[in-house]
C-alpha positions as CSV (number, residue, x, y, z in Angstrom):
1,X,194.1,-8.6,-114.5
2,X,191.4,-8.6,-117.2
3,X,191.3,-6.2,-120.2
4,X,188.2,-4.6,-121.7
5,X,188.0,-2.9,-125.1
6,X,185.2,-1.1,-126.8
7,X,183.6,-2.4,-130.0
8,X,184.8,0.7,-131.8
9,X,188.4,0.1,-130.7
10,X,188.3,-3.5,-131.8
11,X,186.8,-2.5,-135.2
12,X,189.7,0.0,-135.6
13,X,192.3,-2.5,-134.7
14,X,190.9,-5.0,-137.3
15,X,190.9,-2.3,-140.0
16,X,194.4,-1.2,-139.2
17,X,195.6,-4.8,-139.4
18,X,194.0,-5.2,-142.9
19,X,190.8,-7.0,-141.9
20,X,187.2,-6.3,-142.8
21,X,184.6,-6.9,-140.1
22,X,181.9,-9.0,-141.7
23,X,179.7,-9.4,-138.6
24,X,179.9,-8.9,-134.8
25,X,177.7,-9.9,-131.9
26,X,177.3,-9.2,-128.2
27,X,177.8,-12.4,-126.3
28,X,178.3,-13.7,-122.8
29,X,181.9,-15.0,-122.8
30,X,181.8,-16.7,-119.4
31,X,180.6,-16.4,-115.9
32,X,182.7,-14.9,-113.0
33,X,181.4,-15.6,-109.5
34,X,178.1,-16.6,-111.1
35,X,177.8,-13.3,-113.0
36,X,177.8,-13.1,-116.8
37,X,180.8,-11.4,-118.4
38,X,179.8,-9.7,-121.6
39,X,182.0,-9.5,-124.7
40,X,182.0,-9.6,-128.5
41,X,182.5,-12.1,-131.2
42,X,183.8,-10.8,-134.5
43,X,183.8,-12.5,-137.9
44,X,186.6,-10.9,-140.0
45,X,188.1,-11.4,-143.5
46,X,191.6,-10.6,-144.5
47,X,192.0,-8.0,-147.2
48,X,193.1,-9.5,-150.5
49,X,196.2,-7.8,-151.9
50,X,196.0,-6.7,-155.5
51,X,198.2,-8.8,-157.8
52,X,201.3,-7.1,-158.9
53,X,201.1,-5.7,-162.5
54,X,202.7,-7.9,-165.1
55,X,205.0,-6.6,-167.8
């Protein structure tokens, strides 16, 4: 079984996991029975936590 997710869902999952989406592109991931299978490539960056205050 193959899964398919929307761009909006993937962006939400990235945000919820603490990542910023820097770029995304539509790509052909592979071919299945000679037919192109579309997908996405995302470039993400992990959020940097603020340093703890010093006393």
